[in-house]
N, C-alpha and C positions, 0 to 999 in steps of 0.2 A: 248077416243080420249087425246093423250098427248099433252101437250101445253109446250111452252120454260119455261115457270115459274116453272113446274112439274120438269123439269131437274134441274135447277138452285137451287130450293129448297131442291132436292135431294128426292123426293118422292120414297120410295123403291119399292113398290109394281108396280106403272107406269114406273118405269124406268127398273125393270125386265122385264113388259111385253113388252118395248118398244125394249130392247135387245133383247128379245126372238123372237120378230117380225122380226128385222134385220136379225139376224141369219138363220130363216127359210127360209127366201128369199137370201141371200147371205152366206150360212153356210162357204164358202171357203174351202170345201172338195172335193177332187176327187170321183166321183160318182162310186160305186163299179159296175161291170161287174155282167153278169147274172151269170157266172161262178162262181165268188168269192163270190158272195151271196149264191148259192147252195152248194159251197165247206164248209163254215163254218155254215150253218144252220141258216143263218139270216133271212130266210123269215118267220119263226115261231118261232122267238126268244122267245117268252115266252111260248111257246107250251111243255108240259111234266108234268111228276109227280112232279118233284122237280128240284130244282137247280141243284142237282147233275146230274140227268138223263141229264139234259140240257146240262151240262160242259161234261159228257161222250158222249155224242152223238156228240157234237161238235168236239171233240178230235178225235174220228173215222174218221169223215167226213175230218179232217184236214191231215188225212195220205196219201191220194192219193193212197189209195187201190185198186188194179186191180180187177174188178168184174168176170173176167174170160171169159167176152162176150165182152171185148174191151172196155169197160167203168169203172168208178169208183163206188166203194162202195159208197151209199149214205144212210144214217140212218135216217129217219123221226120221228119213235117212236122205243126207244131203246126195249123198253119191246115185242113190235110186231115182230120189224125187226131182232130179235135175236134167235127166236123160232126154227127155223129149224137147227140154228146151223151155217150157212154157214158164216154170217157176222163174229161171233165168231171165227171161223177157220181162216178166210181171215185176221183177226186183229191179230190172235197168228202169224201167217205164218210172217206178217209183222213186228212185234216187235222182233222177235226171227230170222230175215233173217240175214245171216252170208254172208258179202259180197265176203269172199274168196271161200266160197262152192257154191254161188249164190243160195241160198235157204235156206227156214226157217225150222221148225222142223215138219210141216205136211206133213203126207204122204197121197197123196190126191187119190191114191189107195184106202185107207179106207174110203173115204168120199163120199157119194150120193150127187152128184152135182144138183139133179133135185127132192129134196123131195117131196113126195105129202103125207099128213097125218102125223100123230102121229107116226106110226110104221118106216116110213121112216125117219122121222126127228130125232126119238132119238138116233140111232147109232150116227149121228153126233153132238147132244148136249152131249152124254155121251163121245163121243172120245174127244170134246174140254175141257170137266172137266178132262179127263185123262191126256191130255197134260198139262194142267194147274199145276197138283198136283203131277205128277210123278218125283221122285227125281232124275230119271236118265236124266230129261231133264233140261233146263236151266231156266225155269221158276219157279219151286218148290213153287208155289203159296199155303197159308193156305185157304183152302176152307171146313171147317169141316161140314158135314151134308148136301152136296150141291151135287145133283148128276143132271143127263140129264133131268131128269122130272122136275125139278124146274125151268129149263131154258124154256123148252116148255110150261109150265104152265104159264110162265110169272111172277115166284114168285119174286117180284121186289126186297127184300132184298138180295136174294141171287144173282139175276144177277147184281145189283148195287155192290155188294161186288167183285164178279170176275171181273168186268169191270174196276174197282177201282184199283185192284191189278195187272191188265195188264196195266192200264195206269202209274201205279207208277213204274212197272219194266221199262217202256220204257222212262220215266222221267229220272231216274237213270242211264239208259244204255246211253241216249243223253247226259249227264253230264260227261261222262268218258273223253273225250278229256280236258274239264276246271277241272277236280279233278286232271288228270296227271299234268297239269300246277300249280295247286295251292298247291297240296299235294303230288305229284309225285307218286299217288297211283290211280288206275283206277275205282274203285268202291267207290264212296261218301255215306257215311252213314249218317243217320239224323243227329246224332251230330256232323259229319264234316260239314255239311251244315250250322247248326247253330252256330258253332264256326266259319265259315268263316265270316258269316252275322254281328256277334257281333263284330269280329275283324274291319270289315271295317267301321261300322258306329262308334265304338270307334276312329278308325284313322281319321275320320272326324271331331273327336273334340265333338261328341255327348255322352253324360255318360248313354246312354240306351243300355240295354241287354236283351237279352229273353232266357227262360229256354226250351220251347219248342213250339210247334206250335198253342198252345191254351192260350199260355200266354197274361196275359191283357195289357201289353203294347202295344201289336199290334192292339188294336181295335180302336184306332183313327187313323191308317194310317201314322202317322208321321215315324215310324220307317223304312217303307219301302220307305218315299221321301228321309230320311238322308241315307238309304243303295244306294239308286240310284243316291244321289248325290256325293257319294263316288267313285262312278263308273265313274262319268262324271257331272262335279258341274256346268257347263255352262247350262246345260239343264233345269234347276229347276228356275222358276219365283216365287221369294220367297213371292211376293207379293200375290201370289193366296193362300199359305199355310197357314192353319188356325192354329195358335198355341194356340190360348185361347178366350172366347168368353168375351164380354164385362161386363157381369154381374158376372162372375166368372173365377177363372183358368182352371176349367173344360171345357173342349170342348162338344158343344151340340152333340146330336145323328146326325142332318143335316151337322155339321160341320166335325165330323168324316167321313160321308158317301162323303162328298167331297173331303177331303184330301185322302181317298182310291180310289176314281174315278181318281183324279188327278197323284196319283201314278200310276196305271194301265195304264193310257194315256202314261207318262214318258216311262214305261217301253216297250210299244208299238212302241213308237217312236224309241227306241233305238234298235227294231228287235225282241223282245220278242214275244214269241206266247202264248196268255193269254187267260183261258178259264174262269176264276172266276169273279164273280161281286162284285162290292163294298161292297153290304151289307154281302157277305161271309167272308170278312175281319173283318168288322164290329161284326159279329154275331161270329168269331173265329172259322171256320171252317176249322179244321187242315188239311183235305186233300187237299182242294183249296190252303190253304196256302202255304203247301209244294210246290206243283207246281208251286205259283208264286215265292218263293225262290229259286227254282231251277232254273226258267228261267232267274232271275236276276244274279245267279252264272254262267249260261252259257254266257251270256252276258258279263260278268268280263273276262270269260276265252277266248273270243274273242278279248278283249282289250289287254289282256297279250300277246296273239298271235302276234296281230300286232306290238305291243311295241318290241318283239324280232326279229322281220323280219329286 
């Protein structure tokens, strides 16, 4: 039971409980539709072998991929649902789709659309790996020692490596328009993304810079907040941002996570599609951090496009 004196005296635990109770009753958030919940895989948000599996699964579910039967592809378990190769092939088709040709690189005559058992599924998974690694095709992924049998057997490292590279290809392809506006080049490299981020943070008056996606500077979330502020300064509530703890100049783990969570929230408000968690930032997960920086760069590209009109 919270009393008025508890609020006045600033009892932190009771005030936190009181605020949480208010938020639970009146969060002020628009309720997600069933379609949105299904699309982003939020019904089983904690399900999965790892946060990577969760992120990749949510990414596929966000692509609005036609399942060939009038519906959309929905992945409940990455390792189980990719076994027959169809989800991978439909994802490959989506990320390589050429608007001018009205198709991707998959030749559906080579695909068994209703595979039953290993011997019908293996040609599909082998074909998926071939399309990913074929130097004549646009993907040109590096999948050393991976074949269709690994996918069918649910070999986790192999499948995560394949899907990550598809996600990375799609992320950089998605950045093409922003890259042209910023660099006058269609294909942004990792170095170009980092160069852009460092320049924006520097131009905002902060002396932070990073060398790669695992730079310790990223750990406390402040770099991302400063980057987002450089895109739109009025969206940041600086009273929420944790810059130092009371005991020392170093932020606690809890403060770092809070900053990371706030940065993700701001990016989503600006229209970014985000798949990483605050813990991915704190633990310096380079794959997830790449997708976050790329999303920020894409937002910046939209801002530039609006200014030029």
